[in-house]
C-alpha positions in Angstrom: -2.7 6.7 -31.8 -6.2 7.8 -30.7 -6.9 9.3 -34.1 -5.8 6.1 -35.9 -8.0 4.0 -33.8 -10.9 6.4 -34.3 -10.5 6.1 -38.1 -10.3 2.4 -38.0 -13.5 2.3 -35.9 -15.2 4.8 -38.1 -14.4 2.8 -41.3 -15.9 -0.3 -39.6 -12.7 -2.2 -40.5 -13.1 -4.2 -37.3 -16.7 -5.2 -37.9 -15.8 -8.9 -37.7 -14.5 -8.5 -34.2 -17.7 -7.3 -32.4 -16.1 -7.5 -28.9 -12.9 -5.6 -29.7 -14.3 -2.7 -31.6 -16.4 -1.2 -28.8 -13.5 -1.6 -26.4 -11.1 0.2 -28.7 -13.6 3.0 -29.2 -14.1 3.4 -25.4 -10.3 3.5 -24.8 -10.0 6.4 -27.2 -8.8 9.7 -25.7 -10.9 11.7 -28.1 -12.9 14.5 -26.4 -15.7 14.6 -29.0 -18.2 13.4 -26.3 -17.7 16.7 -24.3 -20.3 19.0 -25.6 -20.0 22.8 -25.4 -22.7 23.1 -22.8 -21.1 20.5 -20.6 -17.8 22.3 -20.7 -19.5 25.6 -19.8 -21.4 24.0 -17.0 -18.2 22.4 -15.5 -16.3 25.7 -15.8 -19.1 27.6 -14.2 -19.3 25.1 -11.3 -15.5 25.4 -10.7 -15.6 29.1 -10.7 -18.6 29.3 -8.3 -17.1 26.7 -6.0 -13.7 28.6 -5.9 -15.5 31.9 -5.3 -17.6 30.5 -2.5 -14.5 29.0 -0.8 -12.6 32.3 -1.1 -15.6 34.2 0.3 -15.9 31.9 3.3 -12.1 32.1 4.0 -12.3 36.0 3.8 -15.3 36.1 6.1 -13.6 34.0 8.7 -10.5 36.1 8.6 -12.5 39.3 8.8 -14.4 38.0 11.9 -11.2 37.1 13.6 -9.7 40.5 12.8 -12.8 42.4 14.0 -12.6 40.9 17.5 -11.5 43.1 20.4 -9.4 40.3 22.0 -5.7 39.7 21.4 -4.7 36.7 19.4 -2.5 34.2 21.2 0.9 33.4 19.9 1.6 29.8 18.7 3.8 28.0 21.3 6.3 25.2 20.3 4.3 22.4 21.8 6.1 19.0 21.8 3.0 17.3 20.5 2.6 19.4 17.4 2.5 17.3 14.2 0.8 14.1 13.0 3.5 11.8 14.2 4.3 13.3 17.6 2.9 12.2 21.0 2.0 14.1 24.1 4.6 14.7 26.8 3.2 12.4 29.4 5.4 13.9 32.1 3.9 17.3 31.3 0.5 15.8 31.3 1.0 14.4 34.8 2.4 17.7 36.1 -0.7 19.4 34.5 -2.9 17.0 36.4 -1.1 18.1 39.6 -1.7 21.8 38.7 -5.4 21.0 38.1 -5.7 19.1 41.4 -4.0 21.9 43.5 -5.3 25.0 41.7 -8.1 24.5 39.1 -10.1 21.8 40.9 -11.4 24.4 43.4 -13.7 26.0 40.7 -13.6 23.9 37.5 -14.9 20.4 36.9 -13.7 17.6 34.5 -17.0 15.8 34.1 -16.0 13.7 31.1 -12.7 12.4 32.6 -12.8 9.2 34.7 -10.0 8.0 37.0 -9.5 5.0 34.7 -8.5 7.4 32.0 -5.4 8.2 34.0 -4.1 4.7 34.0 -0.9 4.3 31.9 -1.1 8.0 30.9 -0.2 9.9 34.0 -0.4 7.2 36.7 -0.1 3.5 37.2 -3.2 1.5 38.0 -2.4 1.5 41.8 -1.7 5.2 41.8 -4.9 5.9 39.9 -6.9 3.8 42.5 -5.3 5.8 45.3 -6.3 9.0 43.6 -9.9 7.8 43.3 -10.0 6.6 46.9 -9.3 10.1 48.1 -12.7 11.2 46.8 -16.0 10.4 48.6 -18.7 9.6 46.0 -22.4 9.6 46.7 -23.9 6.3 45.8 -27.1 4.3 46.3 -29.7 3.7 47.2 -28.9 0.7 49.3 -31.3 -2.1 50.3 -33.1 0.2 52.7 -33.4 3.0 50.0 -30.8 5.3 51.6 -28.0 7.1 49.8 -24.5 6.8 51.2 -20.9 7.9 50.5 -18.1 5.6 49.5 -14.5 5.9 48.4 -14.1 6.5 44.7 -13.3 3.7 42.2 -11.6 3.8 38.8 -14.9 3.8 37.1 -16.0 7.0 38.8 -15.6 10.4 37.1 -13.7 13.3 38.6 -16.2 15.1 40.9 -17.4 18.6 40.4 -16.5 21.2 43.1 -20.2 22.3 43.2 -23.4 20.4 43.5 -25.2 22.4 40.7 -24.9 25.5 38.6 -26.6 27.8 41.0 -24.2 27.0 43.8 -21.3 27.6 41.4 -22.6 31.0 40.4 -23.3 31.9 44.0 -19.7 31.2 44.9 -18.2 33.2 42.0 -20.1 36.4 41.9 -22.7 35.2 39.4 -20.1 33.8 37.0 -20.2 30.1 36.1 -16.9 28.4 35.9 -16.9 26.2 32.7 -16.1 22.6 32.6 -12.6 22.0 31.3 -13.0 18.6 29.7 -13.3 20.0 26.2 -12.1 23.5 26.8 -9.1 23.1 24.4 -11.3 21.7 21.6 -14.0 24.3 22.2 -11.8 27.5 22.1 -10.1 28.8 18.9 -6.4 28.5 19.4 -6.6 25.5 21.6 -3.8 25.2 24.1 -2.2 28.4 22.8 -5.4 30.2 24.0 -5.3 28.5 27.4 -1.6 29.4 27.9 -2.1 33.0 26.8 -5.1 33.4 29.0 -3.4 32.1 32.1 -0.3 34.2 31.7 -1.9 37.3 30.1 -3.4 39.2 33.0 -2.4 42.9 32.9 -3.7 46.1 34.4 -6.8 47.5 32.7 -5.9 50.2 30.2 -7.3 53.8 30.5 -11.0 54.0 29.6 -11.8 50.3 30.4 -14.3 50.1 33.2 -14.4 46.8 35.2 -17.1 45.8 37.6 -16.4 44.6 41.1 -14.6 41.2 41.0 -13.6 41.4 37.4 -10.0 41.4 36.0 -8.6 42.4 32.7 -7.2 39.9 30.3 -6.6 41.0 26.6 -6.9 37.3 25.4 -10.5 37.0 26.8 -13.3 38.2 24.6 -14.3 41.7 25.8 -11.2 41.8 28.1 -13.3 41.6 31.4 -13.0 38.2 33.0 -14.4 37.1 36.4 -11.6 34.7 37.0 -8.7 36.2 38.9 -5.1 35.3 38.1 -4.4 32.0 39.7 -1.0 31.0 38.4 2.1 32.5 40.1 5.5 31.2 40.8 5.3 28.3 43.3 1.5 28.3 43.1 1.6 24.5 43.0 4.2 21.9 43.9 5.4 19.3 41.5 6.1 15.8 42.7 9.1 15.4 40.3 10.9 18.5 41.5 10.4 20.6 38.4 10.6 24.4 39.2 7.0 25.6 39.5 7.2 28.9 37.6 4.0 30.5 36.4 4.9 29.8 32.7 5.7 26.2 33.5 2.4 25.7 35.4 0.5 27.3 32.5 2.3 25.1 30.0 1.7 21.8 31.9 -2.0 22.5 32.6 -2.5 23.5 29.0 -0.9 20.2 27.9 -3.1 18.3 30.4 -6.3 19.9 29.1 -5.2 19.1 25.5 -5.0 15.5 26.6 -8.5 15.8 28.3 -10.1 17.0 25.1 -8.7 14.0 23.2 -7.6 11.1 25.5 -7.2 8.9 22.5 -4.8 11.3 20.6 -1.7 9.1 21.0 -3.5 6.0 20.1 -5.0 7.6 17.0 -1.6 8.9 15.8 0.0 5.5 16.4 -2.8 4.0 14.3 -2.1 6.6 11.6 1.5 5.5 11.4 0.4 1.8 11.2 -2.2 2.6 8.6 0.3 4.5 6.4 2.7 1.6 6.5 0.0 -1.0 5.7 -1.6 1.0 2.9 1.8 1.8 1.4 2.5 -1.9 1.0 -0.9 -2.5 -0.3 -0.5 0.3 -2.8 2.7 -1.2 -4.1 1.0 -4.6 -4.5 -2.0 -3.1 -6.2 0.2 -1.0 -8.6 2.2 -4.2 -9.5 -1.0 -6.2 -10.0 -2.4 -3.4 -12.2 0.7 -3.2 -14.4 0.7 -7.0 -14.7 -3.0 -7.2 -15.8 -2.9 -4.2 -18.1 0.5 -4.9 -19.7 -1.0 -7.2 -22.3 -3.7 -4.7 -23.2 -1.5 -1.7 -23.3 1.1 -3.5 -25.4 -1.4 -4.8 -27.8 -1.0 -3.6 -31.4 -3.9 -3.3 -33.9 -2.9 -3.7 -37.5 -5.1 -3.9 -40.6 -3.9 -6.4 -43.2 -6.1 -6.4 -46.3 -6.8 -9.8 -47.7 -5.2 -10.3 -51.1 -7.6 -10.8 -54.0 -5.4 -13.5 -55.6 
């Protein structure tokens, strides 16, 4: 069909139809416009792009393999997948673990008490949690600073007033903020779970300084944080048995939520968007078929005029 249209256009048999002839020529599937240099350039670009991608992937894998730390196993998290939500009961238990264990050293400076509403607590419960904290505010009309009970708009307080105080209380080590720890560590919640449950005795030949512990999942193996999760190290309000692995699983899920508080909303929006765009795609496809049906079904025929 393309060759026939090409011959018709080349013979100028449609010269009286100045609008139709260019359209027919443009719709031709002939590849004569592809020069040899252009084909060579596109082929070279594809080969170079694929080579660079393969090189970057190989370098990333080699860097991971060259590390001295152990790689955490992937756990069967209930929120894995594009269409699965976080386990909010586990998130609430994780908050309780943070409050009873982790809060003594680590902060959550990007999480406010209002973020807990309708996620782990009701509004009244979140207000009660905030009221337990005394927040420095001011100045007042006389220019003095004062302390007041926390409100929903306040952020979870840091256990130390500044970095120097944190280092002085932890043998020079600075406990990191946990707001984005899952997003900032390779492996995410798998790394957090493995780190909290992976403390072992240091192997022969590994020298630890005073106050350090050995954890194969931590880069270098020597970590200043001692093992903090044991059986019954925290108490759950819902009566769940507080084993060490359960505590680690719940606090890892809670920190996963802290790194992306909007995760459930975004996944719900994804489901809605897929549904809407699916319907729009069907409408657009039908409209395209309707509009192009007359053009694609058109037949061009040459009928020579009789000389009689």
